[in-house]
N, C-alpha and C positions, 0 to 999 in steps of 0.2 A: 201689288199688281205692277205689271209692266205697262207704262203709259207713254204714248208718243204725243208730243206737243208740236203741231205744225204752225209755223209763224211764231217761233219761240223768242225772237229778238224784239218783237213789238212790246208795248207796255203791258197789255193784258197777257200776252204769251209768256213773257218773262215772269210776271207775277204768278201765273199758273204753275210754271216750272218750280218756282220757289215754294209754293204752297204744297205741291205734290211731294217734294223732297222732305219738307217739314213733317209730312204725315207718313213718311216711311215707304213711299212708292219708288220703284225703279224707273227712272225717267230718261227718255230719249228726246233731245231737243233738235228739231229739224228747222233749218234756216238757210238762207242764201249766203251767209257769211259767218265766219267764226266769231264767237263772243264768249265772254267770261260768264260761266254758270256755276252754281254751287258744286262743291266737290261730289264726285260720284255720278254726275250727269253725263250721259253719253251724247255726243254731238254728231249729227249727220248733216253735212253740207249738201244742199241741193235746191232744185227749183220745184215748187209745189205743183207746177203745171206740167212737169215732165214725168211721165209714167215710170220710167226706170228708176229715177231718183226716189220717188215716193214708195215704190214697191219694196226697195231694200230697207226702207225705214219702217214700214208697216209690218213686215214679216216678223212674227214672233211676239207681237204686242197683245195685250189684253184689252186695251181701250185706246182711242185716239181723240185728242182735243184739237179742234181747228180754230185758230185765232188769227186768221189772215186779215190783212188790211193794207191801206196805203198811208204811209207815215208823212207824206208831204202836206203842205198847207192846202186846206180845202179850196180856198179862193184861187190859188195858183193852178190847182188841178182843174177847176171848173173853166178857167179862162184859157189855159195853155195845154192842158192835158198832163198826165203823169210822165215824169222824165225817166223813171227807173222801174216802175211797177205797172203791169197791165191793169187797165181800169176794171177788167173782169176777173181779177186774180181770185176773188172770193169764190165765185161760182166755178171757174175753171179748176182752181185748186181743190175745191171740195169734191167736184166730180171725179178728179183723179184719185183722191183719197178713198172715196166710196168704191171705186173699181178695185183698188188694191185691197181694201178690207174684205170685199166679197171674195177675191181670189185666195186670200189667206185665212178666211174663216174668222176674222176679227169682227165681233158683233157690236161693241159699245162705242157709239159716236157722240161726242159733245161738240157743238158748233156755236161759236159766238156770232150772233147776228146783231141787230140793232132794234131798239124800241121804236115803234112806228112802222114796222114792216109787218105785212100780213094782218093778222087779227087785231093787232094793237094800233093800226093806222088811224082808226076812227077815234081813238082816245087822245090824239095829239091836240094841244091847243092850236088855235089858228096861227099864231105867230110862228110856231115851230113848223107847221105845214108850209108856210111861205118860205122858210129857210130851206126845207127839204126840196121844194120845187125850184128855187132859184139857185141854190148853192150846192146842194148835195144830191141832185137828181141822179147822176151816173152811179154814185156809190149805193144809193138806196135801190136803184133798179137792179144792181148786181146782187145786193142782199136778197131781193125778191126771188131772183133766179136761184140763188144759193139755197134758200129755204125750200123751194120746190124740189130741188135735187135731194135734199135731206129727207123730206117727207116721203119721197118716192123711192128711197133707197132700199127699203125692206130691212134695214138694220135697227138695232136698239138705240134710237136716237133721242137726244135731248137738245133743244134749242135754247140758248141763253140770250136774252134781249136786254142789254144794259141801256140806261139813259145816258146823258152826257158824261163822258169820262174825264176824270181829272187825275193829277198826280198827287193829290192830297191824301188825307186819311179818313175820308167820309166812310162810315160803316154802311153796310148794305142791308136792305130788306128784300126778300124774295116773295113774289106772288105767282100763282098759277092762273089768275083770272085777269091779269093785265093791270092790276091796281098799282099806282105809283104814289110814293110819299114825297120825296124830293127829286128834283130833276137833275141832280148831279150825284155821282158816285165815284169812288176812287177805283183806279185800275187794280190796285192791290186787293180791294174787296171783291171785285169781279173775278179776279184770278182765283180767289178762294172758292167762289161759287162754281167756277168751271172745274176746279180740281175736285171738289166734293162730288159733283155730278159724274165725273169720270171714275172716281175711286170707290163708290159705294153703290149698293143695289137700290138706287132711287127709282121711282116710277119712270118709265120710258114713254116715248111718244108724247112728251109734254113740252110746252114752251114756258120758260121761266122769265118773268119780268124782274129785272134787278134795278133797284133805285136806291137813293140815299135814305137812310133811316132818319125820320124826323123826330125831334124831341117832342114828347107828348104835349108840351105846352105851346108849341108853335104851329102856325098854319103851314100847309105845304107850300114849298117854293115853286114858282112857276117857270123859272129858268128864262134864258134870253137867246135870241138869235146869235149873238156874239159867242155865247157858250157853245152852242151847237156847232158852230164853225170849227170848233176844236174837238170834235167828238172822237177822233182817232189820233 
């Protein structure tokens, strides 16, 4: 398959590119700046909120993965705003991608959101809800808008909601009912989930909760506010 990854230089985006390549797909990486990707990956430099940039990247694809986010420290963003990326990049970029996909007849859309958005909000522990309210409110609000755009797109969509992201090697477990085992999961594992959702005929119109796989002998980890401040 020909798969476009939007937001390809972020942690999850890069992991998605690598997983897609490993599974034999033809990958286009869309990002605002050049980066080193595996051999054979086509790179398109552009802004996800600019229709002309996204249009030329979407044309000819079989599926699109959106892994947009803000890479800056969450506390700095909350206090001073983002210095280089719009706070609404997720929703604006996703809306631009949806328009281009409709124009070019590309049907399969996989979007990375965040656990605790939409139907999984009520499953969050109280401590994490406080962090969302005090520290991550702008980002979570943008994810809410992003998910509404995806659900109303009319495309064959899959939403992926990971818990706290890390640069470790935590394996992932995936549920369709919002169940969580551990509150941390590696970006590499999330990238593999995103790639799989894009590259196979999995059920569409579903939300996948992605968490760390717990050892059968241990209790589920509850996570901390400090962890969540490093979600992206």
